[in-house]
C-alpha positions in Angstrom: -2.7 12.9 9.2 -6.2 12.2 10.5 -6.8 10.5 13.8 -9.2 7.5 14.0 -9.6 7.6 10.2 -12.2 5.2 8.9 -11.3 3.7 5.5 -13.8 2.4 3.1 -14.1 1.7 -0.6 -16.1 4.9 -1.0 -12.9 7.0 -0.5 -11.7 5.7 -3.9 -14.6 7.3 -5.9 -14.2 4.6 -8.5 -16.2 5.5 -11.6 -15.5 2.3 -13.5 -14.0 -1.1 -12.6 -10.3 -1.0 -11.8 -8.3 -3.0 -14.2 -4.5 -3.3 -13.9 -2.0 -5.3 -15.9 -0.3 -7.9 -13.7 -1.1 -8.5 -10.1 -0.1 -7.1 -6.7 2.6 -9.7 -6.3 3.4 -12.0 -3.5 7.1 -12.8 -4.0 7.2 -16.5 -3.0 10.6 -16.5 -1.5 9.5 -19.1 1.1 8.4 -21.6 -1.5 4.8 -21.9 -0.4 2.4 -24.0 -2.5 -1.3 -25.0 -2.4 -3.6 -23.2 0.1 -0.9 -21.4 2.0 0.3 -19.8 -1.3 -3.3 -18.9 -2.3 -3.9 -17.3 1.1 -0.6 -15.3 0.9 -1.6 -13.9 -2.5 -5.0 -12.9 -1.2 -3.4 -11.2 1.8 -1.1 -9.2 -0.5 -4.0 -8.0 -2.6 -5.8 -6.9 0.5 -2.8 -5.0 1.8 -2.4 -3.3 -1.6 -6.0 -2.2 -1.6 -5.8 -1.0 2.0 -2.6 1.1 1.2 -4.4 2.6 -1.8 -7.4 3.5 0.4 -5.2 5.1 3.0 -3.3 7.1 0.5 -6.5 8.3 -1.1 -8.2 9.1 2.3 -5.2 11.1 3.6 -4.7 12.9 0.3 -1.0 14.0 0.9 2.3 12.3 -0.1 3.3 9.8 2.5 6.4 7.6 3.4 5.9 3.9 4.0 6.2 4.5 7.8 3.4 7.1 7.7 1.3 4.6 5.8 2.2 1.9 8.3 1.0 4.2 11.2 -2.3 4.8 9.5 -2.6 1.1 8.6 -2.1 0.0 12.2 -5.1 2.1 13.3 -7.5 0.2 11.0 -6.1 -3.2 10.1 -4.2 -6.1 11.5 -0.5 -5.4 12.1 2.0 -5.9 9.3 5.6 -5.1 8.7 6.9 -1.9 7.0 8.4 -4.2 4.4 4.9 -5.3 3.4 3.8 -1.7 3.1 6.9 -0.9 1.0 6.1 -3.9 -1.3 2.5 -2.8 -1.7 3.6 0.8 -2.5 6.1 -0.5 -5.1 3.6 -2.8 -6.6 1.0 0.0 -6.9 3.7 2.2 -8.5 4.4 -0.5 -11.1 0.8 -1.2 -12.1 -0.7 -0.2 -15.5 -2.3 2.2 -15.1 0.0 3.5 -12.4 -1.9 4.0 -9.1 0.9 5.5 -7.0 3.8 7.8 -7.9 7.1 7.9 -6.0 8.0 11.5 -5.5 11.4 13.2 -5.2 10.4 14.4 -1.7 12.0 12.7 1.3 11.4 12.7 5.0 13.8 11.6 7.8 12.3 8.6 9.4 13.1 5.8 11.8 16.8 4.9 12.3 17.8 8.4 11.0 17.3 7.4 7.4 15.5 9.4 4.7 12.5 7.8 3.1 10.8 8.8 -0.1 7.2 9.8 -0.2 4.5 8.5 -2.6 1.3 10.1 -3.8 -1.8 9.0 -5.6 -1.3 9.0 -9.4 
């Protein structure tokens, strides 16, 4: 992976506006409402876009921990569970933006993690 990678929207090479069915979900398990809920939904959308930008810029299949390491170089800290949620959401969009591969890598805590790639 690249060191000191700078991520920008130009890495996506978008030729037409991106339209997906559904949204990059914030699962409201903490029962927020009003402005806090709105802010959480915006934050989740930003994380999803950032994950997509990282995956596109790096250009190779990555585990959530690999994405988290790149994310931490450019953006405010977040949890690996947030990265996993973003990757799952991007996998479930229409059109599909990420693909979960069969390839795995041994990661933290001695557990294998799947890799995802750009669709």
